[in-house]
C-alpha positions in Angstrom: -73.3 13.2 94.8 -73.4 12.4 91.0 -76.4 9.9 91.7 -78.4 12.7 93.6 -77.6 15.3 90.9 -78.9 13.3 88.0 -81.4 15.0 85.9 -82.5 12.0 83.6 -83.2 8.4 83.9 -81.2 7.0 81.1 -79.4 3.6 81.8 -75.9 4.1 83.2 -72.7 2.0 82.8 -70.0 2.5 85.2 -66.7 1.4 83.6 -63.5 1.1 85.5 -60.0 -0.5 85.5 -60.8 -2.9 88.5 -59.0 -0.7 91.1 -59.7 -1.9 94.4 -62.1 1.0 95.4 -64.3 0.1 92.5 -64.4 -3.6 93.3 -65.2 -3.1 96.8 -68.4 -4.7 98.1 -69.8 -1.3 99.4 -69.2 0.3 96.0 -70.6 -2.4 93.9 -73.6 -2.6 96.1 -74.2 1.2 95.6 -74.0 0.6 91.9 -76.3 -2.4 91.9 -78.9 -0.6 94.2 -79.1 2.3 91.6 -79.5 -0.1 88.7 -76.0 0.8 87.3 -74.4 -1.7 85.2 -70.9 -2.6 86.1 -68.2 -2.9 83.4 -64.4 -3.3 83.9 -61.3 -4.0 82.0 -60.3 -7.6 81.5 -57.1 -7.6 83.8 -57.0 -4.2 85.7 -54.4 -2.9 83.3 -55.2 0.9 82.4 -54.0 0.3 79.0 -57.1 -1.7 78.4 -59.0 1.4 79.0 -57.1 3.6 76.6 -59.8 5.8 75.2 -61.0 6.9 78.8 -57.5 7.4 79.9 -56.6 9.4 77.0 -59.8 11.7 77.4 -58.9 12.1 81.3 -55.4 13.0 80.3 -56.6 15.6 77.8 -59.0 17.1 80.2 -56.3 17.2 83.1 -53.5 18.5 80.8 -55.1 20.9 78.4 -57.5 22.5 80.9 -54.8 22.6 83.8 -56.9 20.2 86.0 -53.8 18.1 87.0 -53.1 20.0 90.2 -55.7 22.3 91.5 -55.9 24.3 94.7 -59.0 26.3 94.0 -61.1 24.5 96.5 -64.0 22.2 95.9 -66.6 24.7 94.3 -64.1 26.4 92.0 -62.5 23.1 91.0 -65.9 21.6 90.4 -67.0 24.6 88.2 -63.7 24.4 86.3 -64.2 20.7 85.5 -67.7 21.5 84.4 -66.4 24.3 82.0 -63.6 22.0 80.7 -65.9 19.1 79.9 -68.4 21.6 78.1 -65.4 23.1 76.1 -64.1 19.6 75.2 -67.5 18.3 74.1 -69.1 21.4 72.6 -66.3 23.9 71.5 -63.1 22.1 70.8 -62.9 20.4 67.4 -61.3 16.9 67.3 -59.2 15.2 64.7 -61.0 12.0 65.4 -64.4 13.5 64.7 -63.5 15.0 61.2 -62.6 18.3 63.0 -66.2 18.5 64.5 -66.9 18.7 68.2 -68.1 15.4 69.7 -71.5 17.0 70.1 -71.6 18.0 66.4 -70.3 14.4 65.4 -73.2 12.8 67.4 -75.8 14.9 65.6 -74.3 14.0 62.2 -75.1 10.8 60.1 -72.8 9.1 57.7 -69.2 8.6 57.8 -66.5 10.8 59.7 -63.0 11.0 58.5 -60.3 10.3 61.0 -57.7 13.1 60.6 -54.8 12.0 62.8 -51.7 10.6 62.1 -51.5 6.7 62.2 -48.1 5.3 62.5 -49.1 1.6 62.5 -51.1 1.1 59.3 -51.6 2.7 55.8 -51.2 6.5 56.2 -54.4 7.2 54.2 -57.2 8.9 55.9 -59.5 6.4 57.6 -63.3 6.6 57.8 -65.5 5.4 60.6 -69.3 5.1 60.5 -71.3 7.2 62.8 
């Protein structure tokens, strides 16, 4: 469904944690047949994919998508609205209190504004 709904021809990368469903011959053939680059974690450990796991957790938790009995169409729309809210409306500490969309449009350095318990507690900066 995602492939048939694509509205642009940008290159795609499919990243997974080496789950058996993502490593199957049928699935990898589908990706290759559609010129989608395959990327996987080193050893199948979800902790190697922390950023994606975190985003999925936020979307499921904050937007109440963990357990849904709304049916396919309503769930699909709820997911679409949640992703739009996450990317275009909700400010993020990791993006200097900007939305991800605003951060991508900005040039320069963004200040990370979250607590860091492992290194110096000063604000960190990341190039955009």
